TORKE-673906 format. One record per residue: residue in three letters; y, x, z of N, C-alpha, C in turn. Coordinates in steps of 0.2 Angstrom, whole numbers, plus 2048, in hexadecimal, padded with zeros to 3 digits. Each point is the difference from the previous one (the first is absolute). Example, Ala and Ser with C-alpha at 12.3 -4.5 7.8 and 13.67 -1.06 7.14 Angstrom:
ALA7E48428278067FC800806804800;SER8057FE7FC8068048018057FC803;
REM end
This chain:
MET72B8547CB8027FB8048027F97FC;SER7FE7FB8028017FA7FB8077FE803;ASP8037FB7FB8067FD8018017FD807;ALA7FA7FC8028017FC806800805805;GLU7FC805801801806805806803800;ARG8038027FB8068038008067FB802;PHE7FF7FB7FE8057FA8047FF7FF807;ASP7FA7FF8027FE7FF807803807804;ALA7FF8067FE803805803807801801;PHE8037FE7FB8087FF7FF8027FB805;TYR7FD7FA8008027FC804800801807;ALA7FB8048027FE802807806805802;ALA8028047FC8048068018077FE801;THR8027FB7FC8077FE8008027FA803;ARG7FC7FB8028037FA802804801807;ASP7FE8048048038008078078037FF;GLY8018057FC8068047FF8067FA7FC;LEU7FC7FD7FC8057FB7FC8027FA805;LEU7FC7FE8058017FB804806802804;VAL8008068028068028058068017FC;LEU8008027F98068007FC8037F9800;ALA7FC7FC7FD8017F88008047FD806;PHE7FD8028068017FD807808804801;ALA8018067FF8068038018057FD7FB;LEU7FF7FF7FB8057FD7FA8017F9803;THR7FB7FC8028037F98017FF7FE808;GLY7FD8038047FF7FE8077FC7FA801;ASP7FC7FE7FB7FC7FA8007F88037FF;LEU7FD8008057F98027FF7FC7FD7FD;PRO8007F98027FB7FB7FB8018007F9;ALA8078007FE8028017F87FE8077FE;SER8008048037FE8077FE7F98017FF;ARG7FC7FD8057F98017FF7FE7FB7FA;SER8027FB7FF7FF7FB7FA8028047FA;ALA8068038008028047FA7FB8057FE;VAL7FE8048057FC8067FE7F97FC7FE;ARG7FD7FC8037FA7FD7FD8017FD7F9;ASP8057FC7FF8017FE7F98018057FB;THR8048058018018057FC7F98037FE;PHE7FB8028057FA8037FD7FC7FB7FC;VAL8017F98027FD7FC7FB8028017F8;SER8068018008048017FA7FE8077FD;VAL7FF8058047FE8077FE7F97FF7FD;TRP7FC7FC8037F98017FD8007FC7FA;HIS8057FA7FF8017FD7FA8028057FA;ARG8048058038028057FB7FE8077FF;TRP7FA8008047FD8078027FF8047FA;SER7FE7FD7FA8008057FB8068047FE;LYS8057FC801807804800802804805;VAL7FF7FE8068038038067FD806802;LYS7F98017FF7FC8068018028057FC;ARG8037FF7FA8028067FB807803802;LEU8047FD804806802802800806804;ASP8068057FF7FF8078038017FE808;ASP8037FA8028017FF8077FF7F9801;PRO7FB7FE8017FE7F88018047FD806;GLU8008048058037FE8078077FE7FF;SER8048037FC8067FF7FE8027F97FD;TRP7FB7FF7FA8007F97FE7FF7FA804;VAL7FB8018047FD7FC8058067FE806;ARG8038058028058018058067FB7FD;ALA8028017FA8067FC7FE7FE7F9800;HIS7F97FE7FE7FE7F98008007FE807;VAL7FD8038058007FE8078077FE803;TRP8048047FE8087FF8028027FA7FE;SER7FF7FE7F98027FB7FC7FD7F9804;HIS7F98018017FC7FA8028037FF807;ALA8018058048027FF8088077FD800;GLN8048027FB8077FD8008007F97FE;ARG7FC7FE7FC7FF7F97FD7FE7FB806;ARG7FB8038047FD7FC8048047FF807;HIS8048068018048008068077FC7FF;THR8017FB8048057FB800804800806;ALA7FE8048068048008067FE806803;ARG8048028067FF8068047FB7FE805;ILE7F98007FE7FB7FE805800803807;TRP8018068008008048078047FD805;HIS8067FC7FF8047FD8057FC7FA803;ARG7FB7FE7FD7FC7FA8037F9803803;ASP7FF8067FF7FA804803801802807;ARG7FE7FC8068028018067FC808802;GLY7FB8017FD7FC8068028028077FC;LEU8067FF7FD8038067FC803804805;ASP7FE8068008038058058088007FE;ARG8038028068088007FE8028067FD;GLU7FE8058008018067FC7FE7FF7F8;LEU7FA7FD8007FF7FE7F98047FC7FC;LYS8027FB8058057FB7FC8078027FF;ALA8028058058068037FD7FF8057FB;THR7FA8037FE8008037FA7FF7FC7FA;LEU7FE7FA8007FF7FB7FB8087FE7FF;ASP8037FF8058077FC7FF8048067FC;ALA7FF8068028048057FD7FF8017F9;LEU7F98007FF7FE8007F88027FA7FC;ALA8017FB8038027FA7FD8078007FE;LYS8048038038078017FE8018057FB;LEU7FB8047FD8018047FB8007FC7F9;PRO8038027FA7FF7FD7FA7F98017FF;LEU7FE7FC7FC7F98007FE7FE8077FD;SER8048027FA7FE8077FE800806804;SER8057FF8048018068057F9800805;ARG7FF7F98027FA8008057FA8027FD;LYS7FF7FF7F97FA8027FD8008087FF;ALA8068037FF8008077FF7FF804807;LEU8037FC8057FE8038077F8800802;LEU7FD7FA7FF7F97FF8017FB8047FC;MET8028017F97FB8047FC802807802;THR8058038028028078037FC802806;GLN7FF7FA8057FE8018077F97FE800;LEU7FD7FC7FC7FA7FD8027FB8017FA;THR8028047FB7FB8017FA8018087FF;SER7FD8027FB7FF8087FF8058007F9;ALA8037FA7FE8038017F9806805801;SER8018047FA8068058008067FC7FE;PRO8068048028067FD7FD8007FE7F9;GLN7FD8037FC8007FF7F97FC7F97FF;GLU7FA8008037FC7FA7FF8047FA803;MET8038018068047FB8048067FD7FA;ALA8038057FD8067FD7FC7FD7FC7FA;ARG7FA8037FE7FD7FD7FA7FD7F9801;GLU7FD7FF8067FE7FA8028067FA801;MET8058048028067FB8028047FF7FA;GLY7FF8047FA8037FE7FA807803800;LEU8018068038078028028008087FE;PRO8068037FE8008077FF7FF803807;LEU7FD8068007FF804806805800805;ALA8078027FD8058018048027F9804;GLU8007FB7FC8027F98037FB7FE805;ALA7F98017FF7FB7FE803800804807;GLU8028068008018058068067FD804;GLN8057FE7FD8067FD8037FF7FB804;ARG7FB7FB7FE7FE7FA8037FC802806;LEU7FB8047FF7FC803805804802806;HIS8068057FE8038038068047FA803;SER8037FB7FD8047FA8027FB7FD805;ALA7FA7FF7FE7FC7FC8047FE803806;THR7FE8078007FF803805804800805;THR8078027FF8068008048007F9803;GLN8017FB7FC8017F98037FA7FE805;PHE7FA8017FE7FA7FF804800803807;ALA8028077FF8008048078067FE804;SER8057FE7FD8077FE8047FE7F9803;GLN7FC7FB7FD7FE7F98027FC801806;ARG7FB8068007FB801805803805806;GLY8058037FE8038058057FC806802;VAL7FE8037F97FD8068008028047FB;PRO7FF8078008028057FB7FC7FE7F9;SER8028027FB7FD7FE7FA7F98047FF;GLU8008068047F98037FF7FB7FD805;SER8027FB8047FC7FD8047FD7F87FD;VAL8017FF7FA7FE7F97FD7F97FF800;ARG7FB8057FE7FA7FF7FF7FC7FE806;PRO8018028067FC7FE8068027F9802;LEU8057FD7FD8027F98017FC7FC7FC;LEU7FE8027FA7FB7FC7FC7F9800801;ASP7FE8068047F98008027FD7FA803;PRO8047FC8047FD7FA8037FE7FA7FC;LEU8038017F97FF7FB7FB7F88007FE;THR7FE8078007F98017FE7FB7FD805;THR8028028077FC7FD8058007F9800;HIS8057FC7FF8017F88007FB7FE7FA;CYS8008047FC7FB7FD7F97FA802800;ALA7FE8048067F98027FF7FB7FA802;ASP7FA8027FF7FA7FB8028007FA7FC;GLN8047FF7FA7FF7FA7FD7FA7FF7FC;ARG7FE7FA8017F97FD7FC8027FF7F9;TRP7FD8047FB8018007F97F97FC7FD;PRO8027FC7FB7FB7FD7FC7FB8077FD;ARG7F97FF7FF7FC8047FE8028027F8;ALA7FF8067FE8028017F97FC7FC7FB;THR7FA7FE8027FC7FB7FA8047FA800;ILE8047FD8068037FA8008078017FB;ILE8028058008078027FD7FE8007F8;ARG7FA8047FF7FF8017F87FE7F87FE;ARG7FC7FC8047FE7FA7FD8067FC7FF;ALA8058008058067FC7FE8048037FB;GLY8008067FF8048037F97FC7FD7FA;THR7F98008007FD7FE7FA8017F87FF;THR8007FD8058027F88008067FF7FD;ARG8058048028088007FE8008017F8;ARG7FC8057FE8018017F97FD7FA7FB;ARG7FA7FE8027FE7FA7FD8057FA801;THR8027FF8068057FA8018068017FB;HIS8038068008068017FC7FF7FF7F9;ALA7FB8017FD7FE7FE7F97FF7F87FF;LEU7FD7FD8058007F97FF8067FD802;ALA8038028058087FC8018048017FA;GLY8008067FD8048027FA8007FB7FB;ALA7F97FE7FE7FF7FB7FB8027F9801;VAL7FE7FE8088027FA8028077FF800;LEU8048058028088008018037FE7F8;VAL7FD8047FB8037FF7FA7FF7F97FE;VAL7FA7FD8007FF7F97FE8037FB804;ALA8018028078047FB8048088007FF;THR8028067FD8078007FE8017FC7FA;LEU7FB8017FB8017FE7F98007F7802;VAL7FB7FE8037FF7F98018067FE804;GLY8028038068067FD8038068007FC;GLY8018047FB8068007FD8017FA7FB;GLY7FA7FC8008017FA7FC8027FB803;LEU8008008078017FA8048087FF800;LEU8017FA8018077FD800803802808;VAL8048068008038028068088007FF;THR8037FE805808801800802804806;ASP8058047FF8028058058057FB805;THR8048048048057FC8058057FD7FD;HIS8028017F98057FD7FD7FE7FB7FB;GLY7FA7FF8007FD7FA7FB7FF8037F9;VAL8008067FF8008037F97F8802800;HIS7FD7FE7FA7FB8017FE7FE8087FF;PRO7FD8058037FF8067FE7FC8007F9;THR8028057FC7FD8027FA7FF8077FF;LEU7FC8037FB8008077FE8078027FF;ALA8037FC7FB8078027FE804800806;ALA8007FC8058058018067FE806804;ALA7FA8018007FF8058057FE8077FC;GLY7FF8007F97FE8067FE7FB802801;ASP7FF8078017F9803803802802807;ARG8057FE8038028028077FB7FF805;ILE7FD7FA8007FB7FE8067FA7FF7FC;ARG7FB8058027F97FE7FC7FB803805;ALA7FA7FF7FF7FB8028047F98027FD;VAL8018067FE7FA8037FB7FD806803;PRO7FC7FF8057FC8078037FC8037FA;ALA7FF8068017FB8047FB7F97FD801;ALA7FE7FB7FD7F97FD8017FA8037FF;GLY7FC8018047F98047FF801808801;THR805802802800807801801801807;GLY8007FC805800801807806804803;GLU8068017FA8068048028057FA7FF;GLU8058018058067FC7FF8048027FA;SER8047FC7FD8038017FA807804802;PRO8008077FD8058048038077FE7FF;ASP8017FC7FA8077FF7FE8037F9803;LEU7FB7FD8048037FA8047FF801806;GLY7FF8068047FF8018077FB7FC803;GLY7FB7FE7FC7FB7FB8048017FA801;GLY8057FD7FD8037F88018037FE7FA;PRO8027FA8008037FC7FB8078017FE;ILE8038068028078027FE8008047FB;SER8048007FA8008047FB806805800;PRO7FF8067FD8068048008057FD7FC;ALA7FE7FC7FB8067FB7FC8057FC804;ALA7FE7FF8078057FC803805804804;LEU7FF8078008058058028068007FC;LEU8068038038068017FD7FF8057FA;THR8057FF7FB8008047FA806804800;THR8008057FC8058057FF8077FC7FE;ALA7FF7FB7FC8057FB7FD8037FD806;GLN7FC7FD8048037FC806804806805;MET7FC8068018058048048068027FD;ARG8018017FA8068017FC8067FB801;SER7FD7F98018047FA800802801808;ALA7FB801804803800808804805802;VAL7FF8067FD8048068028028047F9;PRO8067FD7FD8028027F9802807800;GLY8018037FA8038078007FC806802;HIS7F97FE8007FB8058017FA7FE7FB;THR7FC8067FF7FA8007FC7FA801805;TRP7FD7FA8007FA8008057F98017FC;ARG7FC8038047F88007FD7FC7FF807;ILE7FA7FE7FE7FA7FE8047FD807801;THR7FF8028077FD8068017F97FF803;GLY7FF7FA8017F87FE8028007F9802;THR7F97FE7FE7FE7F98037F9801802;ASP8007FE8077FA8008037FD7FA805;PRO7F98007FF7FE7FA8037FF801807;GLN800806803800801807806801803;GLN8037FB804807800802801806804;GLY7FC8028058018068058067FF803;THR8038048048068008048068037FB;THR8027FB7FB8048017FB808801803;LEU8017FC8048077FD802802804807;PRO8068018008028038087FF7FB805;CYS7FF8028067FE7FB8067FA7FC7FF;GLN7FC8017FB7FA7FD8007FA802803;ARG7FE7FC8057FB8028057F98007FE;ARG7FD7FC7FA7FA8007FF8007FE7F8;THR7FA8007FD8008007F98027F97FE;TYR7FE7FA8038017FA7FE8047FC806;ALA8057FC7FE8037FC8057FB7FB802;ASP7FD7FD7FB7FA7FB8017FA804800;PRO7FD8018067FA8057FF7FA7FD7FC;ASN8007FA7FF7FB7FC7FD8027FF7F8;ALA8058037FE8037FF7F97FA8017FB;SER7FF7FC7FB7FB8017FC8028057F9;ALA8068017FF8038057FB806802801;ALA8028067FF8068038008028047FB;LEU8068017FE8028057FA807802802;VAL8018077FE8078048018028037FA;ARG8068007FF8038047F9807803803;ASN7FF8077FD8068048028048017FA;PHE8068008018068017FA804807803;THR8028037FB8058058018068007FA;ALA8068018028068017FC8028077FD;GLN8017FF7FA8018077FD806803805;ARG8008068018048038048078027FC;THR8067FF8038067FF7FD804805804;GLN8038067FE8038048048067FD804;HIS8018038068057FE8057FF7F8802;GLN7FB7FE7FF7FE7F98017FA800805;PRO8007FA8057FA8008047F97FF7FC;GLN7FB8038037FA7FF7FD7FC7F9802;LEU7FE7FD7FB7FD7F98017F97FF7FF;ALA7FD7FC8047F88008007FF7F8802;ALA7FC7FD7FE7FE7F98027F87FE800;VAL7FE7FC8047F97FF8017FF7F8800;GLN7FB7FD7FE7FE7F98007F97FF803;THR7FF7FD8057F97FE8027FF7F9800;MET7F97FE8007FE7F97FF7FA7FF803;ALA7FF7FB8047F97FF8037FF7F87FF;LEU7F97FE8007FE7FA8007FC7FE806;SER8027FB8047FD7FE8057FB7FA7FF;GLY7FB7FF8047FB7FB7FF8027F9800;ASP8067FF8058037FA8008077FF802;GLN8037FC8018087FF801801803807;ASP7FC7FE8068018028067FF808800;SER7FB8037FD8008078008058047FD;ALA8037FC7FA8058047FD8077FF805;LYS8017FA8038057FF804800807805;GLN7FA8008037FF8058068018087FD;GLY7FE8017F98028067FE8078017FE;PHE8037FB7FE8088017FF803801807;ASP7FF7FD8068028028067FE807802;THR7FA8027FF7FF8078018038057FD;ALA8017FF7F98048047FC807801803;SER8037FA801807800802801804807;GLY7FB7FF804800803807800809800;TRP7FC8017F98008087FF808802800;PHE8047FD7FC8068027FF8067FF805;ALA7FE7FA8038057FD8057FE806807;GLU7FB8028017FF8058057FC8067FD;CYS8048047FC7FD8067FD7FE806805;LEU7F98018007FF8068047FF8067FD;THR8028017FA8018067FD806804802;PRO7FF8068038058048048068017FB;GLN8068008038078027FC8007FA7FA;THR7FF7FA8018027FB7FC8037FA804;GLN8067FE7FE8057FC8038007F97FC;LEU8007FB8048007F97FC8077FF801;LEU8047FF7FA8077FF7FE8017F9801;SER7FD7FC7FC8027F98007FA7FB7FD;VAL8017FB8017FA7FB7FE8047F97FC;ARG7FD7FF7FB8027F97FC7FA7FB7FF;SER8027FA8027FB7FB7FE8027FD7FA;VAL7FB7FE7FB8017FD7F97FE7F9800;ARG8047FB8007FE7FA7FE7FF7FF7F9;GLY7FB7FB7FE8007FE7F97FD8057FC;LEU7FB8058047FC8047FC7F9800802;GLY7FC7FE7FC7F87FE8028007FC807;ASP7FA8018038007FC806804804806;GLN8008078008028038068038077FB;ALA8068028038038077FD805802805;GLU7FF8078018058048048018067FD;GLN8068048028018067FE803805806;TYR7FD8068008018058058038077FD;SER8068028038038067FE7FF805806;LEU7FE8067FE7FE8058048038077FE;ARG8018058058028067FE7FB805803;SER7FD8057FC7FB8058028038067FF;TRP8008048068038077FF7FA806802;GLY7FA7FD8017FB8058027FD8047FB;GLY8017FF7F97FD8057FB8058067FE;PRO7FF8037FB8048047FD8077FE7FF;ARG8017F97FF8077FD7FE8017FA803;VAL8057FD8028027FA8027FE7FB7FA;THR7FE7FA8027FF7FB7FA8017F9803;THR8037FC7FC8027FA8017FB7FB7FD;LEU7FC7FB8047FB7FC7FE8027F9801;VAL7FE7FC7FB8017F98007F87FD7FF;VAL7FE7FC8047F87FC7FF8027F9801;GLY7FE7FD7F97FF7F98007F97FD802;VAL7FF7FB8037FA7FD8028007F97FE;ALA7FB7FE7FC8007F97FE7F97FC800;ARG8007FA8017F97FD7FF8017FA7FB;THR7FB8007FC8007F97FB7F97FF800;GLY7FE7FA8047FA7FD8017FB805803;ARG7FB8027FD7FB8058038028077FF;ILE8068017FD8018077FD806802804;THR7FF8078028068038038018067FC;THR8078027FE8028057FD807804804;MET7FF8057FF8058048038038057FB;THR8078018008048047FB804806805;LEU7FF8067FE8048058048048047FA;THR8078018038048047FB802806805;ARG8008067FE8008068038068047FD;THR8068018048058057FD802806804;SER8008057FD802806804806800803;GLY8028038068068018028027F9805;ALA8058018048027FA8058047FC7FC;THR7FE7FD7FB8047FB7FC8007F9803;LYS8047FC7FD8007F98027FA7FD7FD;PRO7FC7FC8047FA7FD7FE8017FB7F9;ASP7FD8017FB8017FB7FB7FB7FA800;VAL8027FC8057FC7F98018007FC7FA;THR8058017FC7FF7FB7FA7FC8027FB;ALA7FE8067FE7FC8037FC7F97FE802;ASN7FF8018077F97FE8037FF7F97FF;LEU8057FC8027FF7F97FF7FE7FE7F9;LYS8038037FB7FE7FE7F97FA8027FF;MET7FD8068027F98017FF7FC7FB804;LEU8017FE8067FC7FB8048007FA7FC;VAL8057FD7FE8017FA7FC7FB8007FA;SER8008067FC7FC8007FA7FA801801;ALA7FD8038077F98018027FD7F9801;VAL8047FC8047FE7F98027FF7FC7FA;ASP8068007FB7FF7FB7FA7FB8027FB;ASP7FD8068017FA8027FC7FA7FD803;LEU8007FF8077FA7FE8037FF7F8802;CYS8067FD8018007F98027FC7FB7FB;PRO8018027F97FD7FA7FC7F87FF800;SER7FE8058037F88008007FD7FB806;MET7FA7FE7FF7FD7FB805800803807;LEU800807801800803806808801803;GLY8047FF7FC8078018038037F9803;GLY8058018028047FA8038078007FD;ARG8058008048077FE7FD8038067FD;CYS8047FE7FB8038067FC807801803;SER8058027FC8078018028057FB7FE;VAL8037FD8058057FC7FE806801803;ARG8058047FC806802803800804806;PRO7FC805801800803806806802804;GLN8007FF8058068018057FF804805;PRO8018078007FF805805806800805;ALA7FE8008068058018067FE805805;PHE8058048027FE8048067FE7FD807;VAL7FC8028037FD7FD806800805806;PRO8007FF8067FF8048057F88037FF;ALA8008068037F98038007FB7FC803;PRO7FA7FF7FD7FB7FC8047FD804806;THR7FD7FB8047FF8038077FA8057FF;ALA8028068037FB8067FF802805806;GLY7FB8048008018058067FD7FF806;ASP7FF8058057FD7FF807805803805;PRO8047FD8038007F88008057FE7FA;PRO7FE7FB7FE8057FC7FA807800802;MET8018008078087FD801804806800;MET7FD8077FE8038068008008047FB;LEU8058047FE7FE8047FA7FA8057FF;SER7FE8027FB7FA8037FF8028067FC;GLU7FC8047FE8018067FC8027FF7F9;PHE7FD7FA7FD8017FE7FA8077FD7FF;ASP8048008058077FC8008058067FF;LEU7FE8068018058068018018037F9;PRO8068037FF8028037FA7FE807801;PRO8008057FC7FF807800806803803;VAL7FF8068048068048028028057FC;VAL8068017FF8028067FA7FD806803;GLY7FD8047FB7FD8068027F9800802;VAL7FE7FA8027F98008047FB7FC7FC;ARG7FA8037FE7FC7FD7FC7F97FD804;ASP8008018077FA7FE8038017F9802;PRO7FB7FD8038007F98028027FF806;TRP8047F98018007FE8077FB7FE804;ALA8008018067FB7FE8058037FC805;GLY7FE7FA8028037FC8057FB801807;THR8048008067FD8008067FC7F9801;THR7FC8008057FD7F98028067FC804;PRO8017FA7FD8057FC8047FF800808;ARG8047FF8038007FF8088067FD802;GLN7FF7FD8068057FB804807804800;ALA8057FD7FE807803800803801807;VAL7FC8038048048028078068047FF;LYS8008057FB8058037FE8028007F9;ASN8068007FE8027FE7F98038057FD;LEU7FC8057FD8028067FD8047FF7F9;ALA8017F97FD8037FE7FA8087FF802;ALA8028008068077FF8038038067FF;THR8067FF7FF806806800803800807;GLY8038058028048018068057FB801;CYS8027FE7FA8067FB8017FD7F9803;ASP7FB7FE7FD7FD7F98037FB800805;ALA7FC8058017FA8008057FD7FA800;SER7FE7FE7FB7FD7F98017F9800802;ARG7FE7FB8037F97FF8047FD7FA7FD;PHE7FA8017FE7FB7FB7FE7FB7FD805;HIS8018028067FB7FF8058027FD806;GLY7FD7FA8038027FC8068057FB7FE;GLY8037FD8048067FC7FE7FF7FB7FB;GLY7F97FD8007FF7FB7FB7FD8027FA;TRP8008077FF7FC8037FA7F97FE7FF;THR7FD7FD7FB7F98007FE7FE8047FA;HIS7FA8018007FD8037FA8048077FE;ASP8038048058038067FF7FB8057FE;ALA8038047FB7FA8067FE8068057FD;THR7FD8068018048067FC7FB8057FD;ARG8028037FA7FC8067FE8048047FC;THR7FE8067FE8048057FD7FC8027FA;PHE8038027FB7FE8037FA8028077FF;LEU7FB8057FF8018077FF7FD8027F9;VAL8028067FE7FC8047FB7FD806804;PRO7FB7FF8027FD8068057FE8067FD;THR7FF8007F97FE8067FC8068047FD;ALA8067FD8018068027FC804806804;HIS7FF8018078038058038077FF800;LEU8037FA8038067FE800803801807;ALA8067FE8018038028077FD7FA805;PRO7FE8028077FD7FC8048037F9801;ALA8078007FE8037F98028007FB7FA;PHE7FD8037FA7FF7FC7FA7FB7FB800;GLY8027FA7FD7FC7FA8018037F97FF;LEU7FC7FB7FE8037FA8017FC7FC804;THR8047FC8057FD7FC8068037F87FE;GLU7FB7FB8018017FA8007FF7FD806;THR8047FB8047FE7FC8058017F97FF;VAL7FB7FC8038017F97FD7FF7FC807;GLY8027F97FF7FF7FC8068027F97FE;ARG7FF7FB8058037F97FE8027FE807;LEU8067FC7FE8047FC8068017F97FD;PRO8027FC8058037F97FD8058017FC;GLU8007FD7FA8058017FB807801802;PRO8037FC804807801803801807804;LYS7FB8028048008068037FF8067FB;ALA7FC7FF7FA7FF8057FB8078017FC;GLN8037FB7FF8078007FD805804803;SER8007FE8078048048047FF807802;PHE7FA8018007FD8088008038037FA;VAL7FF7FE7FA8028047FA808800800;ASN8037FB802808801800802805805;GLY7FC8008068028058067FF8087FC;VAL7FB8007FD7FF8077FC8058027FC;ARG8027FB7FB8058017FB807802804;SER8017FC806806801805801807802;ARG7FB8028027FF8078048018067FB;LEU7FD7FE7F98008067FA8078007FF;ALA8047FA7FF8077FF7FE805804805;ASN7FD8018068058028057FE807803;CYS7FA8037FC7FE806803804806800;HIS8048017FB8058067FF804800806;GLY8037FB8038048008067FC802806;ARG7FA7FF8017FC8008067FC8067FF;HIS7FE8037FB7FD8067FE8048057FD;LEU8048058028048047FD7FB8057FB;GLY8028027FB7FC8047FB7FB7FC7FC;THR8007F98017FB7FC7FD8047FC7FA;LYS7FE8007FA8027FD7FA7FB7FA7FE;VAL8037FA8007FB7FB7FD8037FC7F9;LEU7FC8017FB8027FD7F97FB7FA7FE;ARG8027FA8007FD7FB7FE7FD8017F8;LEU7FA7FF7FE7FF8017FA7FE7FA7FC;ALA7FE7FA8047FE7FA7FC7FF7FB806;SER8027FA7FE8007FA8048007FA7FD;ASP7FC7FB8038007F97FE7FF7FC807;ALA8007FA7FF7FF7FC8067FB801806;ASP7FA8037FD7FA8028047FF807800;MET8038047FD7FF8078008068057FF;THR8008068048058048007FD807800;VAL8028057FC7FE807800805805801;TRP7FF8058048058048017FE808800;ARG8048047FE800808801803802806;VAL7FD8038058048038067FF807800;LEU8078038007FF807801803803806;THR7FC804804801802807802808800;LYS8058028028018078007FD803806;VAL7FB8048007FD803806803805802;THR8028057FB8048068028058017FA;ASP8048068018058017FB7FD8007F9;LYS7FA8038007FC8017F97FB7FC7FE;GLN7FE7FB8057FA7FC7FE8027F9801;THR7FF7FC7FB8007F88007FA7FD7FE;VAL7FE7FB8057FA7FD7FE8027F97FD;THR7FB7FF7FA8017FA7FD7FA7FB801;PHE8027F98027FC7FC8028017F97FC;TYR7FA7FE7FC8017F97FD7FE7FB803;MET8037FA8017FD7FB8048027F97FC;GLY7FB7FB8018017F97FD7FC7FC805;ILE8037FA8007FD7FA8048017FA7FC;ILE7FA7FD8008007F97FD7FC7FA803;ARG8027FA7FF7FD7FB8037FD7FB7FC;ARG7FB7FD8027FD7FA7FC7FE7FA805;GLY8057FC8027FF7FB805801803806;GLY7FA8008058008038057FD807800;ALA7FE8027FB7FC8077FE8068057FF;VAL7FF8068038058057FF7FC8077FF;ALA8048037FB7FD8087FF805804800;GLN8008068038048067FF7FD8057FE;VAL8048047FB7FC8057FC804806801;GLY7FE8068038048068007FE8067FC;PHE8038057FD7FE8047FB803807802;VAL7FD8058018038078027FD8047FB;PRO8068027FB7FE8057FB7FF807802;ASP7FE8057FB8008068028048047FA;GLY8068008028048047FB8017FC7F9;ALA7FE8047FB7FF7FD7F97FA7FC800;HIS7FC8008057FA7FC7FF8017F9803;THR8027FC7FB8037F98027FE7FB7FB;MET8037FA8018007FB7FB8067FD7FE;THR8017FC7FA8077FE7FF8017FA803;THR8077FE8018027FA8037FC7FA7FE;ASP8017FF7FA7FC7FA7FC7F8800803;GLU7FD8068007F88008028007FE808;PHE8058028048007FF8078017F8800;VAL8057FE7FD8027F88017F97FD7FD;GLY7FD8027FB7FA7FC7FE7FB800805;VAL7FF8058047FC8018058017FA805;VAL8068008028037FB8057FD7F97FE;ARG8027FF7F97FF7FA7FE7F97FD7FF;ARG7FB8057FF7F97FF8007FE7FF807;ALA8038048067FE7FE8068027F9802;GLY8057FD7FD8017F98017FC7FC7FC;GLU7FD8017FC7FB7FC7FC7F9800804;ARG7FF8068037FA8018048007FC807;LEU8067FE8028017FB8067FD7FA7FE;ALA7FF7FD7FB7FD7FA7FF7F97FF802;ALA7FD8068017F97FF8037FF801807;MET8078008047FF8018077FE7FA803;PRO7FB8008057FE7F98048067FD803;ARG7FF7FA8018067FC8047FE800807;
REM end
């Protein structure tokens, strides 16, 4: 059988299954179909290598997913009026899974890959890959309201929806692949000439500085491997060089007292960072790099690791959109068991810069994360510091990394502003969640002794206010209330007491009435002990617009129920938060007060 015949047979046998996988990953059928088509053009381009692989489909699958993610920029199925309601619900549930967990679930359910093959393709140890698969299966089943063993039937309609697609003939795919090989060779030569000629022109950056090789070093360059038809492996296919990335010396300066080493530099960014939803924040980024660092382990000290990523956009507007997308990943982290702790805006650093502190408790151990996102000109860079344990986020160390990263990139003609006395400041959490005026799972801390993720109910009108205590019996419905809503957060897989959960109720009144409402709740809580015998009320925190209490109610001589409640106001918008622990399965006072404050930040998104 000739090469062309073998390729044609492979194309016909695998394209439909790959389309289903890409569609399940992104929910975007046009982008998925284009991804499969373009991948097979690339496969014929490299057929002499691909055909010798033990599992060519595994190689192709990874590239299809990558192409689909880069093409996919929105949840298209919400605009597809012809999409079946159950299929839309399945796609919504899949979209809520972290990307790596989603891939693990889809590979297990929709391909014949073994657990070992699934782990190898994901680049994870078998135990960790299986853990992500178990978590994904549980979360997906919970979202769809079915037992874990009933997941596969929910995915079968994806295949039906993708059936009967019209594909280009194999001869057309091969012709495009042959043309691409020739074009790559020619483009490589042209680009080298253009780069050398363009480098001699009189160009100034946004600060009026004339870029020179001495100023930029070899940090920004464009030298594809001309004539080979292959992309330069050390440049990630674009004009960013590994020399632009942070060094171990810069890491020692940012995080002193540790011995740092580089554990990898990769031109394929992948899903390197927590909360990352696709390979590139800017799906049309022409180049990207990622570098991993680890610190030498010190006895009785937290384990440290760090990551820097860097991406080059085609123009300033695309870079701005990429920055906004990346910031959105961390402001609304969809990785289960990951909490957004705080946000800092940084003035005087590049063209845009922010920091996000998060805590993850979903893995073998709790980790504290700080992510810095900055843009200078067409280049977006992100820095991550990861510390084992529930330690205080080291935002200072991460900021030093981010400043060094920006100052390495800004002198080039592709960069923008450098750092000028960076000034970080804590800011309210950005608008995020559904609905954005209420708490979401990523706002909630872990519960002591519980490692499973929170799951929120669908918000509904606040006809009944389950966040209220028996002392205040507050109502958010009728009487002039607007935009009233309530929802409850549970840990459905943890087998806790039926009463366990956290409930939030929100609504809007004219501001004078809202202030009077909050004062009334405070007054009723202050006088509760005299009106309800067996009830003790302790005020935990208070300021002009927020108060938090712990209410102990003696049910029997041997049983006392504990209830935490907080109320907070922002103008005319009010939120009440109630939490019922299950014995030792609880959260600290500081954590609950933090949840109430975050509820107040979310009120900024309430309609007027």
